[in-house]
C-alpha positions as CSV (number, residue, x, y, z in Angstrom):
1,M,15.6,7.4,23.3
2,S,17.8,4.3,23.6
3,P,16.6,0.9,22.4
4,S,16.9,-0.5,25.9
5,S,14.3,2.0,27.1
6,M,11.8,1.2,24.4
7,T,9.0,-1.2,25.0
8,N,6.7,-3.2,22.8
9,N,3.6,-1.7,24.3
10,P,1.1,-0.3,21.8
11,I,0.9,3.5,21.4
12,R,-2.5,5.1,22.1
13,T,-3.2,8.1,20.0
14,M,-6.0,10.1,18.3
15,V,-6.8,8.3,15.0
16,K,-5.3,10.1,12.0
17,G,-4.7,8.8,8.5
18,T,-6.3,8.0,5.2
19,F,-9.3,5.7,5.1
20,G,-8.4,2.5,3.3
21,Y,-4.9,2.5,4.7
22,I,-5.8,2.7,8.4
23,D,-5.8,-0.5,10.3
24,P,-9.4,-1.2,11.5
25,E,-8.1,-2.2,15.0
26,Y,-6.3,1.2,15.2
27,Y,-9.5,2.9,14.2
28,R,-11.5,1.0,16.8
29,H,-9.1,1.0,19.8
30,Q,-6.9,4.0,19.0
31,Q,-3.8,1.9,19.5
32,L,-0.9,1.6,17.0
33,T,0.9,-1.7,16.8
34,E,3.3,-3.5,14.4
35,K,0.1,-5.0,12.9
36,S,-1.0,-1.5,12.0
37,D,2.1,-1.0,9.8
38,V,1.5,-4.4,8.2
39,Y,-2.1,-3.5,7.4
40,S,-1.0,-0.2,5.8
41,F,1.8,-1.8,3.8
42,R,-0.7,-4.5,2.5
43,A,-3.0,-1.7,1.4
44,V,-0.2,-0.1,-0.6
45,L,0.8,-3.5,-2.1
46,F,-2.8,-4.3,-3.1
47,K,-3.2,-0.9,-4.7
48,V,-0.1,-1.5,-6.8
49,L,-1.0,-5.2,-7.7
50,F,-4.6,-4.6,-8.6
51,T,-4.3,-0.9,-9.8
52,R,-7.4,0.3,-8.1
53,P,-8.0,2.7,-5.2
54,T,-8.2,1.3,-1.6
55,V,-11.8,2.7,-1.4
56,D,-14.0,3.2,-4.4
57,S,-17.6,4.2,-3.6
58,K,-18.6,3.9,-7.3
59,L,-18.4,0.1,-7.1
60,E,-21.0,-2.2,-5.7
61,Y,-21.1,-2.5,-1.9
62,S,-19.1,-5.8,-1.7
63,Q,-16.2,-4.3,-3.8
64,I,-15.9,-0.8,-2.2
65,S,-13.1,-1.8,0.1
66,L,-10.0,-3.1,-1.7
67,A,-8.9,-5.1,1.4
68,N,-12.2,-7.0,1.5
69,W,-12.3,-7.5,-2.3
70,A,-8.7,-8.8,-2.3
71,R,-9.4,-11.1,0.7
72,K,-12.3,-12.6,-1.4
73,C,-10.1,-13.1,-4.4
74,I,-7.5,-14.9,-2.3
75,G,-10.2,-17.1,-0.7
76,N,-11.6,-17.9,-4.2
77,E,-8.1,-18.5,-5.5
78,S,-8.8,-16.0,-8.3
79,I,-6.1,-13.6,-7.2
80,D,-3.9,-14.4,-10.2
81,E,-6.7,-13.3,-12.6
82,S,-7.1,-10.0,-10.7
83,I,-3.5,-8.8,-10.8
84,D,-2.7,-6.0,-13.2
85,P,-1.6,-7.8,-16.4
86,F,1.3,-5.4,-16.9
87,L,2.8,-6.7,-13.6
88,K,2.8,-10.3,-14.7
């Protein structure tokens, strides 16, 4: 397919992927967009920075999702304390 025939329309597809890396909008609407790629990349980046799984059911409810936990750390400006010390 040539670049001139490509469009910026989202792609509708059956949801597949690993929980924790899947864009919630993709999960809800079954549409892949550039934002879906950004979400997944962010999940990988957070996993490396914080050295914890994207989903950990052994943690308390508010910390199960790495994305939600990282968002709270960013909001509280405590992200620097949460980064793996070996990466600093």
